[in-house]
Steps between C-alpha positions, in 0.01 A plus 500: 500500500809719455664341203321397181656317216209307353374713220642844585818585699400716786644555838336677815677623810383400854281810497344379177669770288605402145875442474662669192851373402730736313531277196303212335815279534523562878135395518575178316808438727250514791269264321796247444563523884138424567511195285830370656353543858707389792761311288604837337694560178868525444631845425698390206192344340286797560758748360572291193131418431366852534805686355651269241790625292599777725799344667499357856593814684245723330228228535575464873486870547159526319373211728635689806296812392182297453537351845552852654180610329302208631625554862406849462133393438512294817704689758619315804322586826179603325297198610540338172483132456721507189873525509786425261767270642838470305852397531780477259347212328118494531201740520174390656166655585394468868131538543207338678332203326181696426669798332515367138211368296717215356580373844138506616390342180743201562394467858128491420540235232702291734244541776216371262118512544248694306534815693875515493510399130241763416708762687799393301299532169414861603860586538590385146414833326711405196833325412819600680582863408266477203401869522854618559733601209815289510804560275577233265822416666324428821212280362709184538555581874126512584376243241562184706310636816222631273451161336523338850225721657279463187524124534408529861194711397386246247526220751325727757201572276463129411512393857264771630242413236495140612461584865232758438280245307497308839458811726265725301653826616360767269743768597800246438343415159509859387858541616592172310317624190691839499828323527420263227398787274827686578705194408312436185535859387873463475507133413199371302617145510535476870314181553495505867314835500249363236431210734429732784253695293329173383462381852366846619245499225399134576457590875272782400285274275616684182560195269507705185779729629697200626484337150591829338802538736611151412472584124708821553754290680527248223521770238775699685703172563470403138592847358791573740646164604359259236363260771165391634374564852627263782297205607425698826342777303307265266357301802337825631277521187457127436381443858401837640412519869137550606362390157127493491340146528404346162133521575506868572692564176245280300208684657627840385573372150139359476375852532713644234317588184654311204536665176531256211799586281397586151683602181498889490625749248668681781701403805341497845632641830406464866616741782546293817450644844829654605679396825479741772855501663403760754228519771134394450413871508638527144276237355252756370786684300647163377155397365450846356821475302385166350160644410663802326753280300214269403286804384797649306572172336137464409533797280772337298294338225803286388419239756216365713519569871331269750263681750623598837237281667646179360857593572425587869373146570875414521580750772681375798631168361782379288418359151728431215457737199463200263202400710363845477536497127315166464222596744436854348600429150765775499832537321667751738494564876580821675635464848637752756585609848448812695715602792496813727798614695437817704363750245635308198310269281648239271307298238654220306321355196573232262343338183517127478429253213230268655617203304875514522513689825763733329524852631443735211522840667556644852537841654498673842332830587560717808307792639392676824192380698390865531388475137334150524229534236703721261775229525243230445385668180855557361605148565195365328568712193869415484435119546239506229727687266798253570297179483348583162826479303620208718183295406538602125860379503405173650222456242753578224734229633214259513391568139857466386523149651190379314537314176356674191224250454358611850512869457189704542444857390574603861825321497603660169438849644709412802788390262460839317563703812882455541537592130303822565753585778786467243409832348696444176378428150576130497340434828183696413468311162514172689243623751265601225534153333411331837208727561363429149526130577287566812244677300468217253402278804269769648403777254312691789793502743486877586853499683670348192341769275604783753869373527521462119390873475776588743758317286385682178532823691859418623593452129375853439672678794840319458489523123535133450257489213565639140124574466396725777151577360427125471622438848289775644185366326581143632534644855161668493344193343621278778376748761153491335494114502595501872216749579207338669702205608721666763267710730615293808866445397742766636802350319320511162357856565845616581652337186226667291558834678882468434430420125256800466754725685778402262262571218457853604159512677589580865151583602369154399803328642451679847138379500593141434789497761279678763237218441776244564606680828143521610484117483852446640655809671820317577578401138849616465497459110197732482661767711816469272292559179306780676848652565579481130170672429622775725823530312317533163268760658801717615401435883842424647398517862205272458694266283779465763255428771336223307821339405623517866178331606543218269851434611380494865224262417730260309869553561591161340271531201627360155391843359700695762735629229199665319389663839843638543549626149157676540629652815800617307282640235311689774825638623609597144164674453569705804851584394672274743725338240763367742244295686363374163853390382575316817181293459555429139861404543390245774226359273718443187765336731249262665274440202712482184200372304304826553647659197280815480643620839817599317332766285357652824836484671664659194268799503495553880878478533547756221256736670701441817817587311642151553607468146714192554195301626284660234727390217548153643124444543428629152762267338356202680142590397592548132682163507169343594276714287699652219201647302393726800448868441396794715243594245322152551511571873342837508214361274394247763125540584569465880701836499241713321381655826839558658677732261747632758623160611506379120722805397720455796557128422562584136766754595679250725496228242646742257778592739563142574559423132185321392405582135218748431375349182 
């Protein structure tokens, strides 16, 4: 192929040497001639379209120079099959029918048959000139042809997938799949490409993947176009080809261990076998990913995880998540796919509510196959770290929907969580009231005692309480009441560790949080609080590493603002005030309810000599907390072991205009 316009614009001479045109516009004139083919293009139209506003004479002269450049690339008498023919009115490209990918693409589609259609699909490396920079004034010139060829590609992938299902051509199947993925990458709502993927998965016997593709299609159509899938698409799922006979399905089901649903004080999760979208040789890796994720989630004591053996009885067959929930007695289902392309690996994971079938969270991870097992471990950690807050958020929503008469202590603690995220005096007071209600129902609820301790500690560190001594005693009393009740609860251990840390005992805080991480090494909140312990111990490098790990584990966490402010504190501790200011400015912009961030921003901006920001932040903070003084700040128990940072913060606050006494 000497001329390529699908994807990139590239031209090769008869000796297979790349042809370089003098200017980008000359190359685009050549592309326009390829699109016009034997019918050619009128000179006046080319001149006006490519050089608008220059005047007729100047535009025609520019076109003439471009044509000279093109002819120079294909000199006459050099055995070239490409020539430029022109007269006073028209310019056309004279070339053999096999010289341009567009012409061959059209011919193969017209010819039909699996082999020709697959060859056409191979040619479609991307939309017309999609990898070529086109000036804005020329977009309208190429847009109609780009839309025309994209529509041809969509019709092609749909048609090829139908014929492949009848023919069983594995190579053609792979070509069709690659084309569908290319089309969906640029247009997620391309229904023809979704249909092609559904058919391919069904032909391979991957019913879960086919259903997931249909759900992706429906979600994309609803989001981008506000419509439902066409009847043709729905029919693929409602009456899939090669469906297993009823007796076979029943036989499998009868062997499935049934777990009777029961009322638990915690949600339950099952990690289903992931779909292998590559070769059978990758089955061991796919199963390994599932085992690692199951093991990682099992360390999260906030929910009960179904054993791998029960989950793997569903391998190789499609089953509705609602049915899984009923049979195993689970609240949430984790599903996923694994695909290998060359040396690249891609893992997609989603968390689904078993009752409503609602997708609660999803993500995609990519890596290289050379690091298979390292990649496997990293994915397991990140998935566990991300699913934890997603489940917690779903449980909070569930508790919020319950009428007060039906609330248990567990539900009340779930209702308290979003108030804890508020990180302002009013929200924390409401959280404390809710936690106290939970403790009336269950006086030995260790997590409620632990979270209450943390609330008291927040009142200390943010100076929300007029009686600091009483608040400190209440903190330590709540920690003592939680002791002996939380040994297997990483969340409660972390809350107690945070409370003790803010009370000034960093050694005991570190021991509590390390116990939490021993139980659940992917607990993002525990890593966050461990980062703050590092700040209060004047260990900037260790603190930064811990905060960054927490952010990697749970990038969408409700406590992300706290992770980022901790990272800012680590930067400030190391003297990198500009980085600290950038983080704090972003936090106060995104989280206006996190009022304490203004005092940090005021100090860090002043130390960075950004007095405009420092004064603004100080004024905002004093408007919220008018009785604040620097003397109260430097007396905080959490700062007793970090005198250098305490003095730097005090100096910054003073420069920003916050009162000393």
